[in-house]
Backbone as numpy.savetxt, mean C-alpha at the origin, in Angstrom:
# Nx Ny Nz CAx CAy CAz Cx Cy Cz
-20.33 28.29 1.47 -19.46 27.47 0.67 -20.19 27.04 -0.59
-19.52 27.12 -1.69 -20.08 26.69 -2.96 -19.92 25.17 -3.06
-21.03 24.45 -2.94 -20.95 22.98 -2.92 -20.63 22.40 -4.29
-20.81 23.13 -5.35 -20.52 22.59 -6.68 -19.01 22.44 -6.89
-18.20 23.22 -6.19 -16.75 23.09 -6.34 -16.11 22.33 -5.19
-16.90 22.07 -4.14 -16.38 21.33 -2.99 -16.47 19.84 -3.28
-15.35 19.12 -3.08 -15.34 17.69 -3.31 -15.14 16.97 -1.99
-15.97 15.99 -1.74 -15.79 15.16 -0.55 -14.65 14.19 -0.81
-13.98 13.74 0.25 -12.84 12.84 0.09 -13.25 11.54 -0.57
-14.48 11.07 -0.39 -14.93 9.83 -1.01 -15.03 9.97 -2.53
-15.12 11.20 -3.04 -15.23 11.42 -4.47 -13.87 11.53 -5.15
-12.83 11.57 -4.39 -11.49 11.77 -4.95 -10.86 10.42 -5.26
-10.37 10.27 -6.47 -9.68 9.04 -6.86 -8.26 9.11 -6.32
-7.79 8.04 -5.64 -6.41 8.06 -5.14 -5.43 8.35 -6.27
-4.39 9.13 -5.97 -3.50 9.60 -7.03 -2.70 8.51 -7.72
-2.54 7.35 -7.10 -1.80 6.25 -7.73 -2.71 5.12 -8.18
-4.01 5.37 -8.25 -4.98 4.35 -8.63 -4.61 3.72 -9.98
-4.55 2.41 -10.01 -4.25 1.70 -11.24 -2.77 1.54 -11.54
-1.92 2.06 -10.68 -0.48 1.96 -10.90 0.10 0.86 -10.01
1.24 0.36 -10.40 1.93 -0.66 -9.62 3.26 -0.13 -9.12
3.78 -0.78 -8.09 5.06 -0.38 -7.53 5.75 -1.61 -6.93
7.06 -1.51 -6.80 7.86 -2.54 -6.14 8.68 -1.84 -5.07
8.68 -2.40 -3.86 9.45 -1.83 -2.75 10.37 -2.91 -2.20
11.58 -2.51 -1.80 12.50 -3.46 -1.20 12.40 -3.38 0.32
12.58 -4.53 0.95 12.51 -4.65 2.41 11.28 -3.96 2.96
10.12 -4.33 2.41 8.89 -3.64 2.75 8.17 -4.12 3.98
8.70 -5.12 4.67 7.95 -5.65 5.81 8.31 -5.01 7.14
9.35 -4.15 7.17 9.77 -3.56 8.44 10.10 -2.08 8.28
9.95 -1.36 9.36 10.42 0.02 9.52 10.03 0.93 8.36
11.02 1.58 7.77 10.75 2.57 6.71 10.11 1.91 5.50
10.58 0.75 5.13 10.01 0.05 3.98 8.53 -0.24 4.16
8.14 -0.63 5.36 6.72 -0.89 5.66 5.91 0.40 5.52
6.45 1.49 6.02 5.77 2.78 5.90 5.58 3.18 4.44
6.59 2.91 3.63 6.51 3.22 2.20 5.39 2.38 1.56
5.37 1.09 1.86 4.33 0.21 1.32 2.95 0.72 1.74
2.78 1.01 3.02 1.48 1.47 3.50 1.05 2.76 2.82
1.97 3.68 2.61 1.63 4.95 1.95 1.26 4.74 0.48
2.04 3.93 -0.22 1.73 3.68 -1.63 0.37 3.01 -1.79
0.07 2.06 -0.93 -1.23 1.39 -0.96 -2.35 2.40 -0.65
-2.13 3.24 0.36 -3.13 4.26 0.71 -3.38 5.22 -0.45
-2.36 5.44 -1.26 -2.50 6.33 -2.42 -3.05 5.61 -3.64
-3.37 4.31 -3.49 -4.05 3.59 -4.56 -3.21 2.62 -5.36
-1.91 2.53 -5.10 -1.05 1.63 -5.87 -1.23 0.19 -5.42
-1.02 -0.71 -6.34 -0.90 -2.13 -6.04 0.59 -2.39 -5.97
1.05 -3.08 -4.93 2.49 -3.12 -4.69 2.97 -4.52 -4.34
4.13 -4.85 -4.87 4.86 -6.05 -4.48 6.05 -5.57 -3.65
6.31 -6.26 -2.55 7.43 -5.84 -1.70 8.27 -7.04 -1.31
9.55 -6.82 -1.25 10.46 -7.90 -0.89 10.75 -7.90 0.60
11.17 -9.07 1.07 11.66 -9.20 2.45 12.65 -10.35 2.47
13.67 -10.22 3.31 14.69 -11.25 3.42 14.35 -12.29 4.48
13.73 -11.86 5.53 13.33 -12.76 6.61 12.07 -12.20 7.22
11.58 -12.85 8.22 10.39 -12.33 8.87 9.14 -12.51 8.04
8.82 -13.77 7.73 7.63 -14.04 6.92 6.36 -13.55 7.61
6.31 -13.62 8.94 5.09 -13.20 9.64 4.83 -11.70 9.51
5.84 -10.81 9.72 5.55 -9.38 9.50 5.09 -9.09 8.06
5.65 -9.79 7.10 5.24 -9.60 5.71 3.80 -10.06 5.51
3.45 -11.20 6.10 2.08 -11.70 5.98 1.10 -10.76 6.68
1.50 -10.20 7.82 0.65 -9.24 8.53 0.38 -8.01 7.67
1.40 -7.52 7.00 1.23 -6.35 6.14 0.32 -6.68 4.96
0.48 -7.86 4.39 -0.39 -8.28 3.30 -1.85 -8.32 3.76
-2.11 -8.89 4.93 -3.47 -8.96 5.47 -4.02 -7.57 5.78
-3.19 -6.71 6.35 -3.62 -5.35 6.70 -4.02 -4.56 5.46
-3.22 -4.65 4.41 -3.54 -3.90 3.20 -4.82 -4.43 2.55
-5.01 -5.75 2.60 -6.23 -6.33 2.04 -7.45 -5.87 2.83
-7.33 -5.85 4.16 -8.44 -5.40 5.01 -8.78 -3.94 4.76
-7.77 -3.15 4.39 -7.97 -1.73 4.11 -8.42 -1.48 2.67
-8.60 -2.55 1.89 -9.07 -2.41 0.52 -7.97 -2.26 -0.51
-6.73 -2.46 -0.11 -5.59 -2.34 -1.02 -5.05 -3.69 -1.43
-3.92 -3.65 -2.10 -3.29 -4.90 -2.55 -1.78 -4.78 -2.43
-1.19 -5.69 -1.67 0.26 -5.75 -1.52 0.66 -7.22 -1.39
1.70 -7.60 -2.11 2.12 -8.99 -2.12 3.58 -9.09 -1.68
3.86 -9.94 -0.68 5.23 -10.12 -0.23 5.99 -11.07 -1.15
7.25 -10.77 -1.37 8.14 -11.61 -2.17 9.38 -11.92 -1.33
9.55 -13.17 -0.95 10.72 -13.51 -0.11 11.94 -13.69 -0.98
12.98 -12.97 -0.64 14.26 -13.09 -1.33 15.14 -14.03 -0.54
15.72 -14.99 -1.20 16.58 -15.96 -0.49 18.03 -15.56 -0.56
C-alpha cells in the first residue's frame, strides 16, 4: 500500500465542519437520528422540540460528550 496516498480517518476533516443546521423535532426518533448524523459529520446544530425536555437535554449532553455541538430549542 502506498502510504503517501492513504489517509487515516483521524486526518479527514468532517464534511460539514464549520457549517450550521436547524432540525425540527430533533429530540425523538428520526429527528434525533438526523441531529446525531449532522453532528457526526461536523455540523453545529440547533434542534426544536415541542415536549420532552429531558430527551432533548440528553441529546445535548451526548453530542457535547462526543465533541459536537447541538442546542435544543423548545417550541411552545
